[in-house]
N, C-alpha and C positions, 0 to 999 in steps of 0.2 A: 640416381639421386634420390635420397629417400622421402617419404609423405612430410607435406607443407603441418610443422607444428604451431598451434596457435594456444595464446593466453587471452582468458577474458577475465576482466575486473568491472564491476557492476556497483554504481551508487544509485541512491535514490529511491524512487516508489518502486509498488509491486508491476508496474506496467512496465519499466525499466528491466526489473529479474525477467517477466516474461518474455522480452523481447530477446535478452541474452540469452535465453535458454534456447528460443528459434534460432539465432544465430549459429549456436552450439550445433544443434540438431542437422542444420542444413551443412554446415561445413563437415561434420562427420561424417554426411551422406556423401559428399563429395572424395571421400578419402582420407580427409585430414586428420590429423591427431591433436587431440587436447594436450597441451604441455601440462605436468603438475606443478611447475614453475615457471616464472617469465625468463629466466636466464637460457632455459632449452626451447624457447619458442623462436619462431622466424617472424610471427606477426601477432601482434598484441594489442589488444582492442579496449580502450576505457571508455565505457558507456558510462557518460557522465549526467550529472543533475543540476538544474538551475533554480531550482525552487527559492534556497536559500543561499546568500554568500558563501557559508560554510560548506555547503555541497560543492560549490562550484572551485572553491579553495582546495579542498580536499582532491578535486579530478588534479588539479594543477599539480599539487604536491606528489600524487601517484605517478604523474608521466614522468617526473623528472627522477623520482626515485627508481621506476623501472626502467628507466633508460641507463641509469648506473648500472643497472644487475643485467641488461641485455642492451650493450650499445652497439650490436650488429644486426638488431631486431626492426622491422618495418612497424610504424605505428599507425594506427587510426584512432583518432577522437571522434566520438559519436555522441548523440543524445541531447539533450536540452541546452547543455553547457558546449557543445562541440566548437563552435565559434569563438567563444569568451577564452577556452580554453587554448585553443589554437592560436590567437592572436596574443596571448601572453607568453609564446615561448621566446626566451630570449637566444638560445642555443642556437645557432645558425645550422650546425651540424643534425640537431635534434629537430627543428623545422622542416629540413629538406626530408630527413628519414619517416615524416609525420604526414600522413592526408587526414584531412578536415571532411568527415560526412556529416550533414547537418542533418537535424532530426528527422524532416521531412523529406530527406534522400536515405534513411536509414534501411528500410527495405531492400536498397540497391545491394544491401551485404548479403540478402539471401537469393539474388536470382539476378539476371540480365537487367539494365536498367532499363531496356526497353519493354519489358513486362511489366513494370512498376506503374501504375496510372495515380495521379495525384486527388481524382475524383470517386475512388472505391477503398473500401477498407483496405488496408496495407496486406499483403499476404504473410503475416506472423501467424504461426501455429504450432504445439508441442504435442508430442506423442509419452513425455517424462519430464519429470523435476528432480533438481538436484536436493531440494527441499523437501519434508514430510508433506508439506501442505502445496501441492500444486496451484498456480493461479491460470485461470481460465478467463482470459481478455475478451471481452463483450464490445468495447468500444474504443476509438480515438478521438483525440481533438477536444477543443470544447471554444466557442462563441461567446463566451459570458463575459469576458473581459473584466476580471474583478481588478481595483486598479492597483493591488500590489502584484499582481501574478505575471509571470513572463510567459507562461506556457503558451496562451493564444500567440504569439508572436513567434514561436518555434516547433509548435505542433500544427496540425492540419487542421481545419475547420471540423466539426463534429462527423464522424465516419462510423455509421453501426455494420457489426457485422453480422453476415446474414444467421437466422436462428439454426437452420440444419447445419451449418459450421460449429456453433456453440454447443449443439446437443453431442455432434459426434465426438468433438474434444473431451467433452465431460464423460462421454461413457467409455473412450479409449483409455481414458487416467483412471475412472472407477473399476474398470476391468482388472486392469494392473494391481490392486489392491490399495489404492490411496484411499484415506479414510475420511479426507475433507478436501474440498476442492472451494478456492476464494473466488468469488465472481469480482472481476475488477476491471476499470477502465480510467480515462483520464477525467470524464465527467458522466457517470452513468446516467444522470437524468434528463442527459441530451442523448440518451440511446434512440433510435428510431426517428429523430428531425428529419434523418436525410430520407429514410424511409418509410414513411407511415405506416408501410404495410408489414412492417416487423412488428409494430406494437412500440412498448415502452419498457422499460427496465423490469417492471413489475409482471409486465408479459411474458418476459422470457424467466422471469422466476417459477410462474406457472408452468409453462412449458417444459422446464425441466422437471416441476413435480410430476406432471403426467408421464412423461418419458422415463424417469427414473424411479420413482419412489416405491412402485410396487417391489423393485428387484434389490434396492439398496436404502430403503428408510431405517432400516433396523440396523445396517452395518455403515454407512458414510451419511456425510453431512456438507450443508452448503454453506458458507460463510460470506454474507455482503462485505467489502471492503469500505465502502465509505457511502454514506447517503446525505443528498441535500437535505436540510430540513424541511424542506416544503414538500419534500416527496412524502411525509407523513400525513398525507391526507387521507379522508375516509377509504380510499381505493388503496391506499398500502397498507394500511393498518390489517384490512380485510386480508390481504394477500398473506400479509405476516400470521395471522391468524389461523389462514387455512393450510398451510406450508408444513409438511411434517418434516421435509428437508433442511430447513434453515435452521442456524443455532440461534439459540435465546441471547442474541448479541447484535449490536449496533454500533456503528463509529459514525458520528455526526460531523458534516464541514460545519462545526460552528462558528468558529474563526473570534467572534466577541457576542456579547448580548448587549452594550450598550447603543441604545437607537442610531445617536449620532455618528458614532464609529460604524456600526454597520450600512449607514449610508456613505459614507465617507470611502468604505471599502467597496462599494459597489454592490453592497448584500443586504438592500433593502426588500427583498423581496419576502421576507419572514420577520418574524419579533421573537422575541425570548417568551413573551407570553403563549404563541403560538406551539413552542416547542414544547413548552410546560405541560400545554393541555395534551398535546399526542401522546408525550412521555407518560403521562397520567395512564392514558387510555391504554400504553402497554402493560400497565401493571393488570389488566384485565384480562390480559392476552397471554401474557407469560407469567407465573408466579413470582420467577426470580429471573433476572437477566444482567447482563453485563451491558453497559454504556458508556462508551468513549467519546472524544471528542477533541477535533485541533482547535488551538487557540493561539492568536498571535497578541503577542504585548509589546506594548511601545510603538502601536501606529502612530503617524503623524497627528497631532491635535487631540490625543488621549490625553485625558484629565486623572488626577485622584479620583473624582467622583464617578468616573467611567470604570474605573478599576474596582470600585466600591460596589459599582452595580452589577459588575461581572463575578465579584465575589458571591456576593448576595444570591444570587442566581445559581452558583453553584452549589452552595449550603442547600437549597430548596430543592435541588433536584439530584435523582438516585446516580449518579455518576459514579463510575469505577476507575475510572485511569483517564488520562489525556497525553496528549502530545503537543506540547507548549513550546512554541518559537519567538524569541524575542524578533521584532520586525527588522526585514532587512532589505534595504532598498533595491530593486534590481532594474537593470537599465531597460528604458525604453516602456516603461510603465507609467502610468499618471502620478501614482502614490511619490515617486521618487521627487517629483518638483513640488509636493504640497509644501506648504507652510508649517510652521510649529511642527517641525522634526524634533522628535523625542531623543536626547541623549542615548548613545549606548547603553551606558552604566545604567541609567536609569532604567531603560528597557528591560534590562539584564535582571535588575533587582525588583521590579515588577512580576517578572516571570518566575522568579524564586520564591516570592510569596505565594504565587497560585499553583506551583507545583507543591508546595508545602501542605495547601489545603486539599489538593487531589490525592496526594500520599496518605493524609487521614482518611479520605472517604473510601480510598483505595483497603486500605488496612481494617478498617471497620468492615467492608464487604466481605473480606478474606475471614475475620473471624467469624461473621455469620455462618459461613459454610461450613468451618470447623468445628462450631458450637453445635450446629443443627447435624452434623455427620451427613452432609447432602452428599449421596452420589454421583459422581460424576464418569464422564468419557474423554478420554485424553487420549489425544493423538502424541505418540513417543516420537521425539524429534532425534535425540541425540543421546550418548552418555558425557557424563560431566568428567573432568578430571578426579574430583572427587570420589568417583564410582556409584555416582547417583546417576539414574535415569531422569532426563527432562522430555515434559510435552506441554500439550495447550489443552486445556480442557473447553467446554462449550462455550464457558463465560470470559473467553481470551484472559485467564489467569495461568502464568506458568505452573505449572505443578513437578515435585522432585520426587523420585521413590527410587527404592532399591531393587536392583534385578536388570534383567536385560529388558532392553528396548529397542532392539533391532527391527523386530517384525514392523509391517506395515497395519493399518488397520485400527479399530480401537483397543484402550485398556481399559475397563472398569476399577474404578478406585474411589477410595474413601478417603478424605481429608482427616487429618488427624494433628496438624499443629501448623506453623506458621515459618515460612522460608523468608530469608531477607529479600529475595525476589519473587515471592508467589506462596506457594503451599506447600506442605509436605503431605505425602499421601500416601496410602496403604494399597496393595493390589488387592481386589478382587477376585478377577479372574486374569488368566494370563490372555485370553483372548475372546472377543466376543463370536 
């Protein structure tokens, strides 16, 4: 009998992408072979996401489609929506061929279940990545319980990765030539709450600075995947100013700006005024920076006045993009039973208005880069079907240019025009 062949499909956040890579490496270490397509696989894993109904639905559809392609295979559904996807299976044959591995048990796919403890950081680790910008996971779990979020019920309590393991993984990836690492977790603000001796997320950033900057500051960088607005206090700003490795880019877990909506969301620990002051301070640290955020539209109780408050706040701040989601009720969350649920059509219409404003701000930011011919450092990602290369610059803008984009590390480029998805750029050097 030949080696076991497996096929992996991932939905959702960067943490899911990281955990899929860890499973890939563990299974290849067993001598198993990753199949190029599902129809050739003996085992098919769907790593699901439960943040929105759409993510859950897409995983259900994928399971049905992959079953048609590989009716002989054994299926494993895991991730945050594992139980929701499994319970939706109507075909009894497919159900019999499918194993549900809950998110809290996902690490069992790496090792013998007896080796997995619920009270320590799960043993996920990687040495490579299938994309150009690897993720380094520093933390798992969340105890905050925002009223719209299903994650605390399906993932663990906050679990922090030992600092030495984070540095070791980062060094391994950089030594292979990757030019950017993305620090990620479920809630990086809660890094260290279970191990105060580890410090907090900012301590990890400075640890990486001490350990790696001398060797890599001119040829690699670190990007923070998401930051809680309340982390932009004086200490956080001081770390941003001191770091030579961090990209001049932040993504804020903002969600909304209207005070009553933030309270209803369980996110009354910051105000838009505090965020605006912190962002203003960033201008003295970074003369130019990318600034993104997450926004949920149509949350229960949201009024047109709340939408106007949000739009005014967006106009007043130097945002360059956003991830915008119409509110999606999730099982076992407080907000699912809140009164004054906003009709889906209205939530989507409000989301459209907010997207339009962010699109205008994004275009204005890109135009500034073009007009000033701002030098950029781009991580090549892949070659497009139109013969253009694509990459991401330090400000988290997609860049497109002619030529080879197959190497790792930086490309030095200069913006020369707008692309419908980002910037057109010209190469200044083939490589740093």
